[in-house]
C-alpha positions as CSV (number, residue, x, y, z in Angstrom):
1,N,12.5,-18.8,1.1
2,H,13.5,-16.9,-2.3
3,N,16.4,-18.3,-3.3
4,V,17.3,-15.0,-4.8
5,D,14.9,-15.0,-7.5
6,L,12.9,-12.2,-7.5
7,N,9.6,-13.4,-8.6
8,R,9.2,-15.8,-6.2
9,A,10.0,-13.2,-3.5
10,V,6.2,-11.7,-4.9
11,A,5.1,-14.9,-5.5
12,L,5.7,-15.8,-1.9
13,I,4.5,-11.6,-0.6
14,R,1.7,-12.7,-2.4
15,A,0.9,-16.3,-0.6
16,A,1.7,-14.3,2.9
17,K,-1.6,-12.3,2.4
18,T,-3.5,-15.2,1.0
19,A,-2.6,-17.3,4.5
20,G,-4.0,-13.9,5.9
21,F,-0.7,-12.6,7.3
22,D,-0.1,-8.7,7.5
23,A,3.8,-8.1,7.2
24,V,6.4,-9.7,5.9
25,K,9.8,-9.1,6.2
26,V,13.4,-10.0,4.0
27,Q,17.1,-10.3,5.6
28,C,19.5,-7.7,3.6
29,F,23.0,-9.4,3.6
30,D,26.4,-9.5,1.8
31,P,26.7,-12.8,2.6
32,E,30.5,-12.4,1.5
33,K,30.9,-9.7,4.0
34,M,29.0,-11.7,6.2
35,F,30.9,-15.1,6.5
36,R,34.1,-16.4,5.6
37,P,34.8,-17.4,2.4
38,G,34.1,-21.0,1.7
39,T,32.1,-21.7,6.0
40,F,28.7,-21.1,5.2
41,E,27.7,-21.3,1.2
42,E,24.1,-22.3,1.5
43,A,23.9,-18.1,3.4
44,R,24.0,-17.0,-0.6
45,H,20.4,-18.2,-1.4
46,F,19.0,-16.3,1.6
47,P,19.7,-12.8,1.1
48,C,17.9,-10.6,-0.7
49,P,19.5,-7.6,-2.5
50,L,19.1,-4.1,-1.1
51,I,17.7,-3.2,-4.9
52,W,14.7,-5.0,-4.4
53,V,13.6,-3.8,-1.4
54,P,11.0,-1.1,-3.9
55,E,10.2,-3.8,-6.3
56,L,8.8,-5.5,-2.8
57,S,7.7,-3.0,-1.0
58,L,5.9,-1.8,-2.9
59,Q,4.4,-5.4,-3.9
60,A,4.0,-5.6,0.1
61,R,2.2,-2.8,0.4
62,G,0.0,-2.9,-2.5
63,L,-1.5,-5.4,-0.8
64,G,-2.0,-3.9,2.1
65,L,0.5,-5.3,4.6
66,E,3.6,-3.6,6.3
67,F,7.6,-4.5,4.8
68,G,10.6,-4.7,6.5
69,A,13.8,-6.3,6.7
70,T,16.2,-7.9,9.4
71,L,19.6,-6.1,8.5
72,F,23.0,-6.6,9.2
73,D,25.6,-4.3,8.5
74,I,25.4,-0.2,9.6
75,E,25.9,1.0,6.2
76,T,22.6,-0.5,4.9
77,T,20.5,0.8,7.7
78,T,21.4,4.2,6.4
79,S,20.6,3.4,3.2
80,A,18.1,5.9,1.9
81,I,16.2,3.4,0.7
82,I,15.4,1.6,4.2
83,S,13.7,5.0,4.9
84,K,11.5,5.2,1.9
85,Y,10.5,1.9,1.5
86,L,10.7,-0.7,5.4
87,D,8.2,-0.2,7.9
88,F,10.2,-1.6,9.9
89,V,13.4,-3.2,10.7
90,K,14.4,-6.2,12.0
91,C,17.8,-7.1,14.6
92,S,19.2,-10.5,14.3
93,S,19.7,-11.9,17.6
94,Y,22.5,-13.2,15.5
95,D,23.7,-9.2,16.4
96,L,21.8,-9.0,19.7
97,L,25.2,-8.0,20.6
98,R,26.2,-4.9,18.8
99,H,25.1,-2.2,20.2
100,D,26.5,-0.3,17.2
101,L,24.0,-1.6,15.1
102,I,21.2,-1.4,17.0
103,Q,22.0,2.0,17.5
104,S,22.1,2.2,13.8
105,L,18.6,0.1,13.7
106,V,17.3,2.7,16.1
107,A,18.6,5.7,13.9
108,T,16.6,5.1,11.1
109,G,13.0,6.3,12.9
110,L,11.0,3.2,12.0
111,P,9.9,0.4,14.7
112,V,12.5,-2.3,16.1
113,I,11.8,-5.5,16.1
114,L,14.7,-7.2,18.5
115,S,15.4,-10.7,18.5
116,T,16.3,-12.8,21.3
117,G,17.8,-16.0,20.4
118,M,20.4,-17.8,22.4
119,A,20.9,-14.1,24.4
120,T,20.3,-14.2,28.6
121,L,18.4,-11.9,29.8
122,D,21.8,-10.1,30.7
123,E,22.4,-9.8,27.3
124,I,18.7,-8.9,25.9
125,K,18.6,-5.4,28.6
126,A,22.0,-4.2,27.7
127,A,20.8,-3.9,24.0
128,A,17.1,-2.8,24.4
129,A,18.4,-0.2,26.5
130,H,19.1,0.9,23.2
131,L,15.4,1.1,22.3
132,P,13.6,3.4,22.8
133,E,10.0,2.8,24.7
134,E,7.5,3.2,21.5
135,G,7.9,1.2,18.4
136,S,10.0,-1.9,20.1
137,T,9.2,-5.3,20.3
138,L,10.8,-8.4,21.8
139,L,10.7,-11.0,19.4
140,H,11.8,-14.8,21.2
141,C,12.8,-17.2,18.8
142,V,14.8,-20.1,18.8
143,S,18.7,-20.2,16.9
144,L,17.5,-23.2,15.1
145,Y,16.2,-24.0,11.3
146,P,14.1,-26.0,11.6
147,C,12.9,-26.1,15.3
148,P,11.8,-29.3,16.8
149,I,8.4,-28.6,19.1
150,E,10.5,-29.3,22.4
151,K,13.2,-27.5,21.6
152,A,10.4,-24.2,21.1
153,N,11.0,-22.9,25.1
154,L,7.4,-20.6,24.8
155,A,8.2,-20.3,29.0
156,R,10.8,-18.4,28.2
157,I,8.6,-16.1,26.4
158,G,6.3,-15.7,30.2
159,R,10.0,-14.7,31.3
160,I,11.4,-11.8,29.6
161,R,7.0,-10.5,29.7
162,A,8.0,-10.0,33.0
163,A,11.1,-9.1,32.8
164,F,10.9,-5.7,30.1
165,F,7.2,-5.8,30.8
166,P,5.1,-3.1,30.8
167,R,8.3,-1.1,29.0
168,F,7.7,-3.7,25.9
């Protein structure tokens, strides 16, 4: 985690390139909009301020990495920064039931990654109905950090694939 330190975020991007990654992603949100006061104090260490996106994008793209962001509110998805500096956007599993946000992510014209988290297949189908067939990805994830290997439920990838292939 960059701990809301721009220099650390740049160093993490460089480390990702050294490790052989193809892309990096940040999370852009305002903890004060997302959580009630005092309910998630550590969240203040997670977000990437939107004003950092141009610099981080230039750093990542300069290294040949794609640069994306998880966006948590419609206001952020409509920022001019998004379409200019991001290569893809991601909807968190936290927001999978927010079809208005998914539609706003699609409206950016960027590829969309939809995290499935704890969603049921019916919930995933309802959310995925808003995604275009081209440039969309369903991502199996587990809403437990860090995730013990016995909780990873990798078999779910096959069930998701069977339900959505060849569309995604």
